[in-house]
C-alpha positions in Angstrom: -17.6 1.6 20.7 -19.9 3.6 18.5 -19.3 7.3 19.2 -21.6 9.4 17.0 -25.4 8.7 16.8 -27.9 10.9 15.1 -31.5 10.8 16.4 -34.2 11.8 13.8 -37.6 12.2 15.5 -40.3 14.8 15.1 -41.0 14.9 18.9 -38.6 17.0 20.9 -39.5 15.2 24.1 -38.9 11.8 22.6 -35.4 12.9 21.3 -34.5 14.2 24.7 -35.7 11.2 26.5 -33.8 8.8 24.1 -30.6 10.7 24.7 -31.1 10.8 28.5 -32.0 7.1 28.7 -29.3 5.8 26.4 -26.5 8.3 26.9 -25.0 7.0 30.2 -22.6 4.2 29.5 -19.9 2.6 31.7 -17.4 2.9 28.9 -16.7 5.9 26.7 -19.9 7.8 26.1 -21.9 7.9 22.9 -22.3 11.4 21.4 -25.9 12.1 20.3 -27.1 14.7 17.9 -30.8 15.5 17.4 -32.8 16.7 14.3 -36.6 16.7 13.8 -37.0 15.9 10.1 -35.5 14.4 6.9 -34.1 17.6 5.4 -32.2 18.6 8.5 -31.0 15.0 8.9 -29.6 15.0 5.3 -28.0 18.4 5.8 -26.3 17.2 9.0 -25.1 13.9 7.4 -23.6 15.9 4.5 -21.3 17.7 7.0 -20.6 15.2 9.7 -19.6 11.5 9.8 -21.9 9.4 12.0 -21.8 5.7 13.1 -25.6 5.2 13.3 -28.9 7.0 12.7 -32.0 6.3 14.8 -34.6 7.2 12.2 -38.2 7.4 13.3 -40.7 5.4 11.1 -43.0 8.4 10.8 -40.2 10.6 9.5 -39.3 8.0 6.9 -42.9 7.7 5.7 -43.2 11.4 5.5 -39.9 11.9 3.6 -40.0 13.4 0.1 -39.2 11.3 -2.9 -35.4 10.8 -3.2 -34.7 11.6 0.5 -34.5 7.9 1.5 -32.1 7.2 -1.3 -29.9 10.2 -0.3 -30.0 8.9 3.3 -28.7 5.5 2.3 -26.0 7.0 0.2 -24.8 9.6 2.7 -24.7 7.2 5.6 -21.9 5.0 4.4 -20.0 3.6 6.2 -22.6 3.9 9.0 -26.0 2.2 9.4 -29.7 3.2 9.5 -31.7 1.9 12.4 -35.5 2.3 12.1 -37.4 3.1 15.3 -41.2 3.2 15.9 -44.1 2.4 18.1 -45.5 -0.7 16.5 -45.3 -4.5 16.8 -41.8 -5.9 16.2 -42.8 -8.0 13.2 -44.3 -5.0 11.4 -41.4 -2.8 12.2 -38.9 -5.4 11.1 -40.7 -5.8 7.8 -40.8 -2.0 7.3 -37.0 -1.9 8.1 -36.3 -4.4 5.3 -38.4 -2.4 2.9 -36.6 0.8 3.8 -33.1 -0.9 3.6 -32.5 -0.2 7.2 -29.8 -2.3 8.9 -31.9 -3.0 12.0 -34.9 -1.7 14.0 -35.7 -0.8 17.6 -39.2 -0.7 19.0 -40.2 2.2 21.2 -39.8 2.6 24.1 -36.2 1.5 23.4 -34.6 -0.8 25.9 -31.0 0.0 26.8 -29.8 -3.6 26.5 -31.3 -3.9 23.0 -29.9 -0.6 21.9 -26.4 -1.6 23.0 -26.7 -4.9 21.1 -27.8 -3.1 17.9 -25.0 -0.5 18.2 -22.5 -3.3 18.7 -23.6 -4.9 15.4 -23.5 -1.5 13.7 -19.9 -1.0 14.9 -18.9 -4.4 13.5 -20.6 -3.7 10.2 -19.1 -0.3 9.9 -15.6 -1.7 10.6 -16.1 -4.4 7.9 -17.4 -1.9 5.3 -14.5 0.5 6.1 -12.0 -2.3 5.6 -13.6 -3.3 2.3 -13.7 0.2 0.9 -10.2 1.0 2.1 -8.8 -2.1 0.4 -10.8 -1.4 -2.8 -9.6 2.2 -2.9 -6.0 1.0 -2.3 -6.4 -1.4 -5.3 -7.5 1.5 -7.4 -4.9 4.1 -6.2 -1.8 2.3 -5.2 0.2 -0.9 -4.6 1.5 -2.6 -1.5 5.1 -2.2 -0.5 7.6 -4.3 1.4 9.1 -3.3 4.7 11.9 -0.8 5.3 15.5 -2.2 5.6 18.5 -0.1 6.6 22.1 -0.7 7.3 23.5 2.6 6.1 24.0 5.6 8.3 21.9 7.7 5.9 18.9 5.3 6.3 19.3 5.1 10.0 18.9 8.9 10.0 15.8 8.6 7.9 14.3 6.1 10.4 14.9 8.6 13.2 13.2 11.4 11.2 10.2 9.1 10.5 9.8 8.5 14.3 9.9 12.3 14.9 7.4 12.9 12.1 5.0 10.3 13.6 4.8 12.3 16.8 3.1 15.3 15.1 -0.2 15.7 13.4 1.0 18.5 11.1 1.4 17.9 7.3 4.7 16.5 6.2 6.5 16.4 2.8 8.6 13.4 1.7 11.2 14.4 -0.8 13.3 12.1 -3.0 14.1 11.0 -6.5 11.8 8.8 -8.5 12.0 5.2 -7.4 13.0 5.8 -3.8 9.7 4.4 -2.5 8.4 7.5 -0.8 5.0 5.9 -0.3 6.6 3.3 1.9 8.0 6.0 4.2 4.6 7.7 4.4 3.1 4.4 5.5 5.8 4.1 8.2 4.9 7.6 9.5 1.2 6.6 9.6 1.9 3.2 11.2 3.8 4.9 14.1 1.4 7.8 14.6 -1.7 8.1 16.8 -3.8 7.8 13.7 -2.6 4.2 13.0 -6.0 2.8 13.8 -7.5 4.9 11.0 -7.1 4.3 7.3 -4.0 5.1 5.2 -5.2 6.3 1.8 -2.6 6.8 -0.9 -3.5 8.8 -4.0 -1.0 9.0 -6.9 -1.7 12.5 -8.2 -0.3 11.6 -11.7 -2.7 8.7 -12.3 -6.4 8.5 -13.2 -7.1 7.3 -9.7 -6.4 10.8 -8.5 -9.9 11.6 -9.7 -11.0 10.3 -6.3 -9.8 13.6 -5.0 -12.8 15.2 -6.8 -14.6 14.5 -3.5 -12.5 17.2 -1.9 -13.7 19.8 -4.5 -17.0 21.7 -4.6 -19.6 19.9 -6.7 -20.2 23.0 -8.8 -16.6 22.9 -10.0 -17.0 19.5 -11.7 -20.8 19.1 -12.1 -20.8 15.9 -10.0 -24.1 14.3 -9.1 -22.9 13.6 -5.5 -23.1 9.8 -5.5 -19.9 8.3 -4.1 -18.4 11.8 -3.6 -18.1 11.3 0.1 -16.1 8.0 -0.2 -12.6 9.5 0.1 -13.6 12.0 2.7 -15.2 9.2 4.8 -12.2 6.9 4.5 -9.6 9.5 5.5 -11.6 10.8 8.4 -9.5 9.9 11.5 -6.7 8.6 9.3 -4.0 9.8 6.9 -4.3 11.0 3.3 -1.1 10.6 1.3 -0.7 12.7 -1.9 2.0 11.0 -3.9 3.6 13.3 -6.6 1.7 16.2 -5.1 3.3 18.5 -7.7 0.9 17.0 -10.3 -2.2 18.3 -8.6 -4.2 21.0 -10.4 -4.4 24.4 -8.8 -8.1 23.8 -8.0 -7.3 20.6 -6.1 -4.4 22.4 -4.4 -6.8 25.0 -3.1 -9.1 22.2 -1.7 -6.1 20.6 0.0 -5.2 23.9 1.6 -8.8 24.2 2.9 -8.6 20.7 4.3 -5.3 21.3 6.1 -6.1 24.8 7.4 -9.7 24.4 8.7 -10.3 20.6 8.5 -13.2 21.1 6.0 -14.1 20.3 2.5 -16.6 22.2 0.4 -19.8 20.6 -0.9 -22.4 22.2 -3.1 -21.4 25.8 -2.4 -19.0 27.7 -0.2 -21.6 27.9 2.6 -21.9 24.1 2.7 -18.9 22.3 4.3 -18.1 19.0 5.9 -15.7 18.4 8.7 -12.9 16.0 7.9 -10.3 15.1 10.5 -7.2 13.8 8.7 -3.5 14.3 8.4 -2.0 15.1 5.0 1.3 13.6 3.9 2.7 14.4 0.5 5.7 13.5 -1.6 7.5 14.9 -4.6 10.5 14.3 -6.8 10.6 17.9 -8.0 11.8 21.2 -6.6 8.5 22.7 -5.3 10.2 26.1 -4.8 10.7 26.2 -8.6 7.2 25.0 -9.2 5.8 27.8 -7.0 8.0 30.4 -8.8 6.7 29.2 -12.1 3.1 29.4 -11.0 2.3 25.6 -11.1 2.3 25.1 -7.4 0.5 27.2 -4.8 3.0 28.9 -2.4 0.4 28.6 0.5 0.3 24.8 0.1 4.1 24.7 -0.1 4.4 26.6 3.2 1.9 24.2 4.8 3.8 21.1 3.6 7.4 22.2 3.9 7.3 22.8 7.7 8.2 19.1 8.1 10.5 17.7 5.4 11.8 14.1 5.2 14.5 13.7 2.5 15.0 10.2 1.2 18.5 9.5 0.0 19.0 7.9 -3.5 20.2 4.3 -3.6 23.7 5.4 -4.8 24.1 7.2 -1.4 23.1 4.1 0.6 24.9 1.3 -1.1 25.4 -0.7 2.0 21.6 -1.2 2.1 21.7 -3.1 -1.3 22.5 -6.6 0.1 19.6 -6.3 2.5 17.3 -5.1 -0.3 18.4 -7.9 -2.5 17.8 -10.4 0.2 14.3 -9.0 0.8 13.2 -8.8 -2.8 14.5 -12.2 -3.8 12.8 -13.9 -0.8 9.5 -12.1 -1.6 9.5 -13.0 -5.3 10.4 -16.6 -4.5 7.4 -16.8 -2.2 5.2 -15.2 -4.9 6.3 -17.9 -7.3 5.7 -20.7 -4.8 9.3 -21.9 -4.7 12.4 -21.5 -2.5 14.1 -18.1 -3.0 17.0 -18.1 -5.4 20.6 -17.4 -4.4 22.5 -14.4 -6.0 26.0 -15.2 -7.0 28.8 -13.1 -5.5 29.7 -11.7 -8.8 26.1 -10.6 -9.5 25.8 -9.0 -6.0 29.1 -7.1 -6.5 27.8 -5.7 -9.8 24.5 -4.7 -8.2 26.4 -2.9 -5.5 28.7 -1.1 -8.0 25.8 0.1 -10.3 24.8 3.7 -10.2 21.0 3.0 -9.9 19.4 6.1 -11.7 16.0 4.4 -11.0 16.8 3.8 -7.4 15.2 1.1 -5.3 12.4 0.6 -7.8 14.9 -0.2 -10.5 16.6 -2.7 -8.2 13.3 -4.3 -7.5 12.4 -4.6 -11.2 15.8 -6.1 -12.0 15.5 -8.7 -9.3 11.9 -9.6 -10.2 13.0 -10.2 -13.8 16.0 -12.2 -12.7 13.9 -14.5 -10.4 11.5 -15.2 -13.3 14.2 -15.9 -15.8 16.6 -18.0 -13.7 15.9 -21.7 -14.3 17.7 -22.8 -11.2 18.5 -21.5 -7.8 21.5 -19.4 -8.6 21.0 -15.9 -10.1 24.2 -14.8 -12.0 25.1 -12.0 -14.3 23.4 -13.6 -17.2 20.0 -12.8 -15.7 20.7 -9.2 -14.9 19.7 -6.4 -17.3 22.5 -5.4 -19.8 22.5 -1.8 -18.5 23.6 -3.1 -15.1 26.1 -5.6 -16.3 27.8 -3.1 -18.7 27.7 -0.1 -16.3 31.1 1.2 -15.2 30.1 2.0 -11.7 32.0 2.7 -8.5 34.4 -0.2 -7.7 33.8 -1.6 -4.2 37.4 -1.1 -3.2 37.0 2.7 -3.9 33.6 3.0 -2.1 35.0 2.2 1.3 31.9 0.2 2.2 31.3 -3.4 3.0 28.6 -5.2 1.0 28.7 -8.7 2.6 25.1 -9.8 3.2 25.5 -11.5 6.6 27.2 -8.5 8.4 24.6 -6.1 6.9 21.7 -8.3 8.0 23.2 -8.6 11.5 23.7 -4.8 11.7 20.1 -4.2 10.7 18.7 -6.8 13.2 20.9 -5.3 16.0 19.6 -1.8 15.5 15.9 -3.0 15.3 16.2 -5.2 18.4 17.9 -2.4 20.4 15.1 0.0 19.4 12.4 -2.5 20.3 14.1 -3.1 23.7 14.2 0.6 24.3 10.6 1.0 23.4 9.5 -1.7 25.8 11.8 -0.7 28.7 13.8 -3.9 28.3 10.8 -6.2 28.6 11.8 -9.2 26.5 8.3 -10.7 26.3 6.9 -7.4 25.0 9.9 -6.9 22.7 9.3 -10.3 21.1 5.7 -9.4 20.4 6.8 -6.0 19.0 9.2 -7.7 16.7 6.7 -10.4 15.7 9.0 -13.3 16.8 8.8 -15.9 19.6 10.4 -15.3 23.0 12.8 -18.2 22.3 13.9 -16.6 19.0 14.5 -13.3 20.7 16.7 -15.0 23.3 18.6 -16.7 20.6 19.2 -13.4 18.7 20.3 -11.6 21.9 22.9 -14.2 22.4 23.9 -14.6 18.8 24.3 -10.8 18.3 26.0 -10.2 21.7 23.3 -7.8 22.7 23.0 -6.6 26.3 19.5 -5.3 27.2 
């Protein structure tokens, strides 16, 4: 349901009557805001996200040059609805000329208004999805799901659940290649903000320039167009700052403002915009050292460090390697449009013994290369990188861990099913839905894994 509607009409009584007539709904109420003219409307839109604007035809016709263009720009991802006292055909033609999404003749009928707002909501949802996907393509890549058999990773999963219960900032700490973005996505997916967008920004890459929309315009001389994109997308969702230690001090100051007061600066310090978002961040560096050297703001460190989630390196979670191997090979096989290859026992043993300085990302890259090079179903040592084959790692006999794939997979499934059963109070139908499997498959797994719910 549309929640925020701006009424732009020069007549105080008309604005009040519109709100009184349209404001009583059986479901959650629409929140109305009123302004009399174009300048006040544009000032309001610069500070507050809205779902629709009821813009009186006379105000549009009386707008100064450029105000209509600014209106269309600042409304995204909402929609302009033209209103007026004229015949429907003339108003509709005027709406098309003014690039309005729809029109409503005065006096506005409640049923017609609800119909238009429903269309506005669907359009806004589609636009938001498109823009989120586009920004995701610009700023980051998709990841696979989390798998865990080791005690270290089970502890991480529990920390992720606890982190999802809060709305405070969180800092994910781990070496390069530990897939910290994946864990940030997991926090968002389990949080109350999961219906909103998850927007990742890698602060080391050119895509991080999208963060300029969190800075005052005067700092960068921006012309304004498109500056509200990131702020609009993260409103109600989660902003993930990957490699936050790479942010400039100016951007760090803007992130501090965003966290502390939920606002971003616009043209000058007196102009701000409310943005309701949760900030997650990640780093592979020691931020205390960065703060001591002057490259990282101690205030931002204090805000982020209250909730830390450390991700263990792959060498400390070796029993997860068979599961990761199984996951990656299956995914790459599907991407190639063929049945997933099978890893030889000798190759799996070597992968489990390797020290993995590049962590999970290095494992992923090695397996992707092996799947592409292997001409048949078996992937043996010949298709693994020389650094892995020649590495004198930790012999499995000395590690004290089991690396058989079947027991690892069973242990992982057992933990996940038990957690799903606990979340649903033992309801098998709901548990199957939560796991994304059929009820029959769940019954089979409960029996096969000797689970008692």
